[in-house]
C-alpha positions in Angstrom: 144.0 91.1 105.3 141.4 93.6 106.5 140.0 96.1 103.9 141.0 99.7 104.4 138.0 102.0 105.1 136.8 104.2 102.4 136.3 107.8 103.5 134.6 110.7 101.6 135.5 114.3 102.5 132.8 116.8 101.7 134.7 120.0 102.0 134.8 123.2 100.0 138.4 124.2 101.1 141.2 122.8 99.0 143.8 123.3 101.8 141.6 121.4 104.3 141.0 118.7 101.7 144.7 118.3 101.1 145.5 118.1 104.8 142.8 115.5 105.6 143.8 113.4 102.6 147.4 113.5 103.6 146.6 112.6 107.2 144.3 109.7 106.2 146.7 108.3 103.7 149.5 108.3 106.3 147.2 106.0 108.3 146.5 103.7 105.3 143.0 105.0 104.7 141.7 105.7 101.2 139.8 108.9 100.8 138.0 111.0 98.1 137.6 114.8 98.3 134.6 116.3 96.8 132.6 119.5 96.9 129.3 119.4 98.8 127.1 119.3 95.6 129.3 116.8 93.8 129.7 114.7 96.9 126.0 114.3 97.6 125.5 113.1 94.0 128.4 110.7 94.2 127.9 109.1 97.6 125.7 106.3 96.3 128.3 105.3 93.8 131.2 105.6 96.2 129.6 103.7 99.1 131.9 105.2 101.8 132.3 103.8 105.2 132.6 107.3 106.6 131.7 110.8 105.4 133.5 113.8 106.9 131.6 117.1 106.4 132.9 120.6 107.0 130.8 123.3 108.6 129.8 124.8 105.2 127.8 121.6 104.6 125.0 122.9 106.8 126.2 121.7 110.2 124.0 119.3 112.0 121.2 119.8 109.5 123.6 118.9 106.6 124.6 115.8 108.4 121.0 114.8 108.9 120.3 115.3 105.2 123.2 113.0 104.3 122.1 110.4 106.9 118.5 110.5 105.6 119.5 110.1 102.0 122.1 107.4 102.7 121.3 105.5 105.9 
């Protein structure tokens, strides 16, 4: 049986976190919701397959920082 992907949501908005976690779980996808600061510190330990950032994470620059730190 294939392993479910592990997704980390870096999002500061509780309602958006709840919606995304609900949607992902309905598709059988495990996810963790974290604030930006906590998420960046935890990414190495969580080893996600996918990181979903909101706009408050710095847009494209924020995504590049995550990519540079965790290739």
